[in-house]
C-alpha positions in Angstrom: 86.5 98.2 88.2 87.9 97.6 91.8 86.4 95.3 94.2 86.1 95.9 97.9 88.6 94.6 100.3 86.1 92.2 101.5 85.1 90.8 98.2 88.8 90.6 97.2 89.5 88.7 100.4 86.6 86.3 99.4 87.5 85.8 95.8 91.0 85.0 97.0 89.8 81.8 98.8 88.4 80.4 95.7 90.6 77.4 94.4 92.3 78.3 91.2 91.1 76.5 88.3 87.6 75.8 89.7 84.4 76.5 87.8 82.5 79.1 90.0 78.9 79.6 90.7 78.7 83.3 91.9 75.4 83.2 93.5 73.9 86.6 94.2 76.3 88.0 91.7 74.7 91.4 91.8 76.8 93.5 88.9 79.1 90.6 88.3 82.3 92.6 89.3 83.5 89.6 91.4 82.8 87.2 88.5 84.8 89.5 86.1 87.7 89.8 88.7 87.9 85.7 89.1 88.2 85.6 85.2 90.6 88.5 84.5 92.8 87.3 87.4 93.0 83.8 86.0 91.5 82.2 89.1 88.2 80.7 87.3 88.4 79.6 83.8 84.5 80.0 83.6 81.8 81.6 86.0 78.2 81.0 86.3 76.9 84.3 87.5 73.3 84.2 89.0 71.1 86.6 90.7 67.5 86.6 91.7 66.8 90.2 90.5 66.3 91.3 86.7 68.0 94.7 87.3 71.4 93.9 88.6 71.6 90.9 86.1 71.1 93.2 83.2 73.7 95.6 84.6 76.0 92.5 85.1 75.6 91.6 81.5 76.7 94.9 80.4 79.7 94.8 82.5 80.6 91.3 81.2 80.3 92.4 77.8 82.7 95.5 78.4 85.0 93.2 79.9 85.1 91.0 76.8 84.2 88.0 78.9 80.8 86.9 77.5 82.3 83.5 76.4 83.6 82.8 80.0 80.7 84.3 82.3 77.3 82.7 81.9 74.6 84.9 83.4 71.6 83.3 84.8 68.3 84.7 86.6 68.0 82.3 89.3 66.9 82.2 92.9 69.7 80.6 94.6 70.8 77.5 93.0 67.9 76.8 91.1 69.1 77.1 87.7 72.7 75.4 88.4 73.0 71.9 87.7 74.6 69.3 89.8 78.1 69.1 88.5 78.3 72.3 86.7 80.4 74.1 89.1 83.2 73.4 91.5 82.8 76.3 93.9 79.8 78.0 95.0 80.6 81.6 95.9 78.1 83.3 98.1 78.7 86.9 99.6 76.6 89.9 100.7 73.8 87.9 102.2 72.5 86.9 105.9 73.7 83.7 107.2 70.1 82.2 107.3 69.5 82.9 103.6 73.0 81.3 102.9 71.7 78.2 104.8 68.4 78.0 102.9 70.1 78.5 99.6 72.5 75.8 100.3 69.6 73.6 101.7 67.0 74.1 99.0 68.9 72.0 96.4 70.7 69.3 98.2 72.0 67.3 95.1 73.5 70.5 93.6 75.2 71.3 96.7 76.6 68.0 97.2 78.2 68.2 93.9 80.5 71.1 94.8 84.0 70.6 95.8 84.2 74.0 97.9 82.0 76.5 99.4 83.2 80.2 99.7 81.0 82.0 102.1 81.1 85.5 103.5 77.9 85.7 105.6 76.6 89.1 106.8 74.9 87.7 110.1 74.2 84.9 111.9 77.7 83.5 111.2 77.8 81.0 114.2 74.8 79.3 113.0 76.4 78.9 109.4 79.6 77.2 111.0 77.0 74.8 112.9 75.5 74.0 109.5 78.5 73.6 107.6 79.4 70.8 110.3 76.0 69.2 110.4 76.2 68.9 106.6 79.7 67.2 106.6 81.9 70.1 105.8 85.2 71.1 107.3 86.0 74.8 107.5 89.5 74.8 106.2 90.1 78.6 106.3 88.6 81.7 107.7 89.4 85.4 107.6 88.2 88.4 109.0 88.5 92.2 108.3 87.0 95.4 109.1 85.9 98.0 106.0 84.1 101.1 106.3 83.4 100.4 110.1 81.8 97.1 109.4 83.2 93.6 110.4 83.3 90.9 107.6 83.8 87.2 108.0 84.8 84.8 105.2 85.3 81.1 105.2 86.2 78.1 102.7 84.5 74.8 103.5 84.9 71.5 102.0 83.3 68.2 102.0 84.9 65.6 104.4 84.5 62.0 105.4 85.0 62.7 109.1 82.6 64.9 110.6 84.3 68.0 112.2 82.9 69.4 115.3 84.0 72.4 117.6 84.4 71.6 121.3 83.1 75.1 122.5 80.3 77.1 121.5 82.2 80.3 121.6 84.4 78.7 118.6 81.2 78.5 116.6 80.2 82.1 117.6 83.6 83.7 116.8 85.6 81.2 114.7 87.9 78.5 116.0 90.4 79.3 113.2 90.3 83.0 113.9 90.8 82.5 117.5 94.0 80.3 117.1 95.4 82.6 114.5 94.9 85.5 117.0 93.1 87.6 114.2 93.4 91.2 115.4 90.2 92.3 113.9 88.5 89.4 115.9 89.8 91.0 119.1 88.4 94.4 118.1 85.0 92.8 117.2 85.1 91.0 120.7 85.7 94.3 122.4 82.8 95.9 120.4 80.4 93.1 121.1 80.9 93.3 124.9 80.6 97.0 124.7 77.2 96.9 122.9 75.8 94.3 125.3 76.9 96.4 128.3 75.1 99.5 127.0 71.8 97.4 126.7 72.1 96.0 130.2 72.7 99.6 131.4 69.5 100.5 129.6 67.8 97.6 131.3 68.8 98.5 134.7 65.9 98.6 137.2 63.5 96.9 134.8 61.8 93.8 136.2 59.5 93.0 133.6 59.4 89.3 132.1 60.9 90.6 128.9 63.7 92.4 130.7 64.6 89.5 132.7 64.7 87.2 129.8 66.9 89.6 128.0 69.3 89.9 130.9 69.5 86.2 130.9 70.4 86.1 127.2 73.0 88.8 127.8 74.4 86.7 130.5 74.9 83.9 128.1 76.4 86.3 125.4 78.8 87.8 127.9 80.0 84.2 128.8 80.7 83.3 125.2 82.7 86.5 124.7 84.6 85.9 127.7 85.5 82.4 126.9 86.4 83.4 123.4 88.7 86.0 124.8 90.4 83.5 127.2 91.0 81.1 124.2 92.3 83.8 122.2 94.9 84.8 125.0 95.7 81.2 125.6 96.4 80.0 122.0 
């Protein structure tokens, strides 16, 4: 069993010694890795689909970890009791689904010591959600694997609400900008290029939808350029 680089990076953000709730565990490869590497003494591996969970059971048994990995058929955090886990690990799902999962069972979410998240989309909205819910984003990382870009973050509850001063810091990651993450620089270039292609395709179109899309693109260009300026200034 070998984890992808993106899952290795996410697993590496888990605080050693924490009991982990692996939400959307799929075939439990990450859960097994966390136990085998001595990062987590115990993992509660949960998935909403019976097929992957059955496969997870076979993999856990083959790894000899049935005493340390508890498999549960669960829609999000539904089958996790408050206080059962220290860390919630959510990877391989969209940001809006991630927000829904963390919002559906607030008492359980509030009992966690940290969140390790790898949203596949709506990353800016996830950052906004974390701040509104009283979390501090302690660490972020970004990498590129098989032509796709991945962002992962660790967030912890905090007494003093955290808030970024610029919208581009939510959209592209204040910590990534501060560390001059090279993958983020490549991502910004790609985002600008894709939007220019859309703008070129809209050239000459003056429908209401086209005008609205152009206005949205203008705002998105502004965030990209502002992020690039911050990247250079740090």
